[in-house]
Structure formats: structure tokens, C-alpha cells
N, C-alpha and C positions, 0 to 999 in steps of 0.2 A: 410648968413650961419646961421643955427640954431645950437645952442650949448645946450647940455643937461648936467645938473649937475648929477654927479654920486653919488648916495646915497648908503650907506652901507645897505645891506639887509641880512636877514637870515630867515630860517624857524624857527618859534617859537614852533608850535605844529602840530602834525599829529593826526587826529581823528581816533580812533580805535573803531569800533562799537562792543558793548558788550551786553550780555544778562542781566547782573546784575552788578551793581557797586561794591558791596562788594565782590562777588566771584572773579571779575577781580582784584581788589586791593589785595586780599589775594594771588592770584596766582603770580602776578608780584612782590609783595614785599617779600613774603615768599620763593617762589621757584626760582625767578630770582634775588632777592636781590635789586630790584628797590627801590627808595626812593619815598614816598608819598610827593609830593611838595605842593599840595593844594587839599582840599576837602571842597568845599563851596556849601551849599544847595541854589539852585536858585528858586525852587518851590517844591510843594509836590511830583513831579515826576522827577525833573531834578536837577542834581548836576554838578558842575564844578570841575572835578577831573583830576589833572595833576600828571604824574609819570615820573621819570627820572632814567636812569641807574646809578649805583653807581659811584660817581665821575663825573657824567655827567654835562656839563656846556652848552650844546647846546639845541637841539630840545627835547621837551617833548612829551609824549603820552597824548592826551586828550581823556579820556574815554567818549564815547557817547552811552548812553543806547538806544537800538533800540526801536522805537515806530512804531507800525504797521507792517503789513505783508511784505511790500517791504524792510524796513530796517532790519527786522528779517531775511529775506532771505540772507542778506549780511554778517551776523555774521560768521566769519571764512572764508569768501570767498570774501574779498574786491578786490582781484586782479585776480579772475578767475583761481586760482590754481597755480599762480606764487609766488615766494618768494616775500613777502610784505615788510618786514623791515630788516634792516642790522644793527646788533649790533657789533660795533667795540670793541676790547679788547686789552689790553697790556699783558695779560696772558692767552693765549688760553688754555693751559693744565689745569689750575686751573678752568677756567670757564666751559670747556667741562666736567670736572669731576663733577662739581656742577650739570650740566644738568643730568648726569647719576645718581648721588646720589639722586636727586629729582624726578627720574623716568619720566623725560621729554622725550617725544617720539623723537627719532633721526631719521630723514628722510634719510639723507646721512651723513656717518661718515666723519671724518677729511680727507681732501685732501690738497695737495699743489698745488696752482694755481699761475699764474704769479703775481697776486696782493697780495697773502698771503695765510695763512692757513685758511681753511673754513670748517664748518659743517653746515648742515641744520637741524633745529629742528622745532617742532610744539608747539604752545601755547595751552592754555586750550580750545580754540574755533576751532582750526584747522588751524589758520594762519601759514604760513611758514616764518621762520626767518633764515637769515644767521648769524652765529657767525663767525666773521672775525678778525684775527690778521693780519693787513696789513704788507706787506713786507717792511722792512726798506729801505729807499732811500740810495743810495750810495753817 
């Protein structure tokens, strides 16, 4: 019988293909309130840029500047038109109001779903995000 050791795993980063590091940092930090975790120059054209939602302790966004026509064609469309990222919140009303105040494009307004309250919004490149306040477990 073969036994496998179970190791703890977690997603550390998800790459978001962007046109420009600085415009993406400005959008995510100023408009969405994300924290700039790291911005390290790797070469004349490449940086290691990590962003996390406010109070986030899990997965970070890793900004990847598009290089070449193929990568540039993926900016804003990494999932073929589906919601790409899911941002959980413990205060949906305040976060949704921030989206409106910052003139973030709302794709679908708030709705109550079996899993919680949700709205779909678009980032600066056209990626769709779900803002979700999960329903509390009983």
C-alpha cells in the first residue's frame, strides 16, 4: 500500500496580464483600495509587483506586463468573457458604494444568490470581477 503525505497547499499568486505596471498599480490601490505588497525591479522591462486586497492574508495579484502581440491580446480577456476574479468582502454595502464613487463600471448590480450578495464589476482593462459578501453559515 502506498501512502502519501498530505501537505498544506494554497494559491500564493494569480497573474493578471496588464498593459502598464504603474497604471495598474494606480487603479488597484487608489480605486479599489488594494495594498502594494511588493514592487521589485527584475530587469529594464520586468517587475515583480504584488497587490493584495485590504486586510487580505491570502492570494495576491501578480501583475505581469504583456510582452508581444499574443500576451497583449489577453489583456482584459484572460477568461474569454467570464468573471475572472472573486473579491470577498465583509461589508458589501460600503465596498459597492466605493465602486460607484470611483466610477467603476458595474456590469450587474447587487443580487442575492444562494452563496451571498454579489455584484459584477469591470477593472481598468475590462476583466470582470465578482464582489461577494458570502452568506453566513448557520
